[in-house]
C-alpha positions as CSV (number, residue, x, y, z in Angstrom):
1,M,-9.6,-1.4,-30.8
2,K,-6.7,0.7,-30.1
3,P,-3.5,-2.0,-28.4
4,M,-2.7,1.1,-26.3
5,N,-6.9,0.9,-25.0
6,V,-6.4,-2.4,-24.7
7,A,-3.4,-2.0,-22.4
8,L,-4.6,0.6,-20.0
9,I,-8.0,-1.9,-19.7
10,C,-6.2,-4.7,-18.3
11,K,-3.6,-2.7,-16.2
12,A,-6.5,-1.4,-15.0
13,L,-7.7,-4.9,-14.1
14,G,-4.3,-5.8,-13.5
15,D,-5.2,-4.9,-8.9
16,A,-7.7,-7.4,-7.9
17,N,-9.9,-4.3,-6.0
18,R,-10.5,-2.5,-9.0
19,L,-11.6,-6.0,-11.0
20,G,-13.4,-6.9,-8.6
21,I,-15.1,-3.0,-8.1
22,V,-16.0,-3.8,-11.4
23,Q,-17.4,-7.1,-10.8
24,M,-20.0,-5.0,-8.3
25,L,-20.5,-2.6,-11.2
26,S,-21.9,-4.6,-13.5
27,D,-24.7,-5.5,-11.6
28,G,-25.5,-0.6,-12.1
29,E,-24.6,2.2,-11.1
30,K,-23.1,1.6,-7.8
31,C,-22.5,5.1,-5.3
32,G,-19.0,6.2,-4.3
33,C,-20.4,4.6,-0.6
34,E,-21.3,1.6,-1.4
35,L,-17.9,0.7,-3.6
36,L,-16.2,2.4,0.7
37,E,-18.2,-0.5,2.3
38,R,-17.7,-3.6,-0.2
39,F,-14.0,-3.3,0.0
40,E,-13.1,-1.8,3.3
41,I,-10.1,0.6,1.8
42,T,-10.1,4.5,2.7
43,Q,-11.8,6.8,0.6
44,P,-8.4,7.9,-0.7
45,T,-7.6,4.8,-2.1
46,L,-10.9,4.5,-3.0
47,S,-10.8,6.8,-5.7
48,H,-7.0,6.2,-6.9
49,H,-8.8,3.1,-8.1
50,M,-11.4,4.9,-9.8
51,K,-9.3,7.2,-11.0
52,I,-7.8,4.6,-12.9
53,L,-10.8,2.3,-14.3
54,V,-12.2,5.9,-15.6
55,E,-9.2,7.1,-16.9
56,C,-9.1,4.6,-19.5
57,G,-12.4,4.4,-20.3
58,L,-14.3,0.7,-18.4
59,V,-16.0,3.4,-15.9
60,N,-18.2,6.3,-16.3
61,D,-18.4,8.8,-13.3
62,R,-20.5,11.0,-12.4
63,R,-21.7,13.2,-9.5
64,E,-24.6,14.7,-7.8
65,G,-24.1,16.4,-4.7
66,K,-21.6,15.1,-3.4
67,W,-22.0,12.4,-3.9
68,H,-19.8,9.8,-6.9
69,Y,-21.8,7.7,-9.0
70,Y,-20.1,4.5,-10.6
71,S,-21.3,2.8,-13.6
72,L,-19.8,0.9,-16.4
73,N,-19.0,2.4,-20.0
74,C,-20.8,-0.3,-22.1
75,E,-19.5,-0.1,-25.0
76,K,-15.7,0.3,-23.8
77,L,-16.5,-3.2,-22.2
78,T,-18.0,-4.6,-25.0
79,D,-15.1,-3.5,-27.5
80,F,-12.2,-4.9,-24.5
81,K,-14.6,-8.1,-24.9
82,A,-14.9,-8.5,-28.3
83,F,-11.1,-7.9,-28.5
84,I,-10.0,-10.7,-26.3
85,D,-12.5,-12.8,-28.4
86,S,-10.6,-11.8,-31.5
87,L,-7.2,-13.8,-29.9
88,T,-7.4,-17.6,-31.1
89,C,-4.9,-20.0,-30.3
90,V,-3.7,-22.4,-33.2
91,N,-3.8,-26.2,-32.2
92,C,0.0,-27.3,-33.1
93,G,-1.7,-30.5,-33.7
94,D,0.3,-33.5,-32.9
95,G,3.8,-31.3,-31.3
96,E,5.9,-31.9,-34.6
97,K,9.2,-29.9,-34.5
98,G,8.3,-25.9,-35.1
99,C,5.4,-25.6,-32.3
100,C,5.5,-23.7,-29.9
101,L,3.8,-26.6,-27.0
């Protein structure tokens, strides 16, 4: 995953509402009306949050009539998780000079 894509996802998840939305979507596809009820936000605010999540690629949306349905993009989420898992922290040992601790 390219660093720019990781940065966009991190920025999108940096908002508590968007993080909660992603968590809620981990249970499966949801209608925008369900998200509105859960988060007690206005429709324009939800649209703003969903636009950010869709643009970073973490969330898919589909329209059915006048309703929008949202789901996680599992491929993008898997790639993001793999990037996070690839990060390591090397233990510096006994704290000798030059240690990052």
